[in-house]
N, C-alpha and C positions, 0 to 999 in steps of 0.2 A: 504494500500500500504506500502511496506517496501522498504526503500532506504538505500544506504550506506551513513554513516554520513560524510565521508571525500570527496567523489566525487559527492554525491547526485544522484548517479546512481540507477535506479530502480532495485529492487531485485524481488519483486513479488507484484501482485495486487489481492485483494479479495473484492468482493462486493456481498451482498445477502440481500434479504428481510427476515425478521423473522416472522413466524406465530404468531398470538396473543397468549400470554402466561399468561395473567391475565385479568379478566373482570374489574379490578379496573383501568386499564390504559385507557386513553382517547386519541382518534385521533382528533387532532384539525383541523377543516375545512380549516382554512387559510393555515396551513402547508401542508395539502393534496392538496390544489389548486396549491401551489408553487412547490411541489415535484412530484405530480402525484402518491403519495404513500398514500393509504388509507387502511382501515381495510379489505375490500373485496380483494384488490390486494395482501395484505399480506397473507390472508387465501389461495388464489389460487396459488400464485407464491412463497410464502415464504418457508423456511426450518424451522424445529423445532428448538427451542432454544438450545436443546442439540446438534443438528447437527451444528448450527452456532458456538457454543463454541468449538466443536471438530475441525471445520474448522479453527477457530482462533488459537487454540493450534498448529495446523500444520503450519499455516502461521508464528506464532511467532517463532517456531522451525526453520523454513526455513530462517527467517530473522536474526536469531542469527548465523551469518556466521562465527564467531570466536568460536562457541560452548562454550561460556564462561559463567561462573556463575556470574562474576563481570561486564561484559559488555553486558547486555541484551538489547533488542530493547526497544525503547521508542515510545510513541504515538506522532503523529503530527496531529493537528486538528485546525479548525477555531472555537473557543469557546471550548477550552479544558475542562473547568469544566463540561459542559454538557456531553461530550464524556466520561470523567472519570466516572461520575455518572452512565451513561448507561452501560458502560463496566463492572463496578463492580457489578451492579444490575443483568445483565444477567448471569454473571459468578456465582454469589451466587445462583441464581435460578436453574441453570443447573448443576453446578458442585458439589454442596454440599461440602463435605470435602475430596473428593477423589483426587483432585488436586487443586492447588492454583494459582491464577493469578500471584503472585509474583515469581512463578517458571518459568514463561514464559516471562515476561516483567519487566523492571526496575520499582520498586515501593519503596515508603517510607510508613511510618505509621504515622497517626496523634496521638494526645495525648490520644485518646481512643482506640488506636491500630487498627483503621480502615485502610484498604488498600487505598493508594493514588498513582495511577500510575503516573510516571514521564512522562513529555512530553514537546513538543514545541507548543505554541499557536500562530498561525499565526495572530490571532486577536490582541494579545498583541504586537507582532513584528510590525504589521502594525501601531499601535498607536505610536510606537517609531520611525519608519521609516518615517511616514507621519503624524506628530503631528497636522497639520492644516486641515486634511481631514474632509469633512462634514459628511461622512458616512464610517463606518467600516464593513458594510455588505459585505459578501464574493464577490459578483459580483461587487459592487462599488469599493472596494479596489483593486480588480484584474484589473479593468479598469484603475484606477489611477496608479498602478504599471506597467501596460503594460503586465500583466500576462494573457496568453491565454491558456486555457485547450483544449485538443483534444475533441471537442464535437462530438464524434463518437458514443455516446450511446443515441439516441433520445428518447428511452422509459425508460431510466434509469438515471434520473437527479442526483441521489446520486453518481453514478459512475462519471458523469461529474463533480460533486463537488470535488471528489477525484483528478481528473485531474487538476482542477482549484487550489486546495490547493497545489498540487505538483508544479505547475507552479509558484504560488505565493511564496511558500517557497524559490524556487531557486532565484526568483527576489529579495526577501527581503534579503536573505543571501548576494547576490552580492551587493546590495545597502548598507547594513550595514558593509560590509567588505571594502568598498572604503574608502581611507584615507580622 
């Protein structure tokens, strides 16, 4: 999902499953139970990794509403380090050297010149906003913050998570902006 940074208004939403692209990757049974996303579903309903990256390139272009080299979109996620690693991995596997992730979103580089996408981690914001919370799992912190996503995607929990993260981000920003 892309939103405007000043108003938090939604620009565009994208969600898709990706077909398996490596036999080395493992689908964890517990995660599959929670998300209803498993290998078979990805095979049957997913897009190729190349198509997913092409779709993301289009989304990032659309999200760059200022068409700026200096003010590119950033990622918003609950557990940003995981999303960063996943995004960099699929980009490398699909894109090769023909186009670079840093051409589409705001990135820094670590000391080894690895790409590190910049972003906002709602998990870290939640720890700051609710320091005494017993759990920072997405659903738990959304309940504590009073964030409710539009659960209109009964067969697509990942898209429901996008809605929850969007709702949580707005709640956290409003809470942290209060004097």
